[in-house]
C-alpha positions as CSV (number, residue, x, y, z in Angstrom):
1,M,5.9,7.8,-1.2
2,M,3.1,5.8,-2.8
3,N,-0.2,6.6,-4.4
4,C,-3.4,4.8,-3.6
5,P,-4.2,2.1,-6.1
6,A,-7.9,2.9,-5.8
7,C,-8.2,6.7,-5.9
8,G,-4.6,7.9,-6.6
9,A,-4.2,10.0,-3.4
10,I,-0.9,10.1,-1.7
11,M,-0.9,7.4,1.0
12,V,0.3,7.8,4.6
13,W,3.4,5.7,5.5
14,L,2.5,3.8,8.7
15,N,5.6,1.8,9.5
16,G,8.3,-0.4,8.1
17,S,12.0,-0.2,7.7
18,V,14.5,-0.5,4.9
19,L,16.8,-2.1,7.5
20,H,14.5,-5.2,7.8
21,D,15.3,-8.1,5.6
22,P,13.4,-8.1,3.4
23,P,12.3,-4.4,3.5
24,T,8.5,-4.2,3.9
25,K,6.5,-0.9,4.0
26,F,3.0,-0.4,5.2
27,Y,0.7,2.4,3.9
28,Q,-2.8,3.7,4.5
29,C,-5.0,5.8,2.3
30,R,-6.9,8.4,4.4
31,R,-9.5,9.0,1.6
32,C,-10.4,5.3,0.9
33,N,-9.3,3.9,4.3
34,I,-7.5,0.9,2.7
35,N,-4.2,-0.6,3.8
36,V,-1.5,-1.5,1.4
37,T,1.7,-3.5,2.0
38,K,4.6,-3.0,-0.4
39,L,7.0,-6.0,-0.3
40,A,10.7,-6.0,-1.1
41,D,10.2,-7.4,-4.6
42,G,7.9,-4.5,-5.5
43,T,4.6,-6.4,-5.3
44,I,1.7,-4.7,-3.6
45,E,-0.9,-6.3,-1.3
46,S,-4.1,-4.5,-0.5
47,D,-7.0,-5.1,1.7
48,Q,-9.3,-3.6,-0.9
49,P,-11.6,-6.1,-2.6
50,E,-11.0,-6.8,-6.3
51,Q,-13.2,-4.6,-8.5
52,P,-15.2,-6.6,-11.1
53,A,-14.4,-5.8,-14.7
54,Q,-16.9,-3.5,-16.4
């Protein structure tokens, strides 16, 4: 389970497998409609553009 980095909603697990080497998981937020990839080392890649600092 993973929360959306943009809005905090629980994201939908699309696919991926812990049996793959390395394990990669793909998620989508139904609220923000962004896709997130969680890599084996714990890093997260998102298709959401970076928000400018305010």
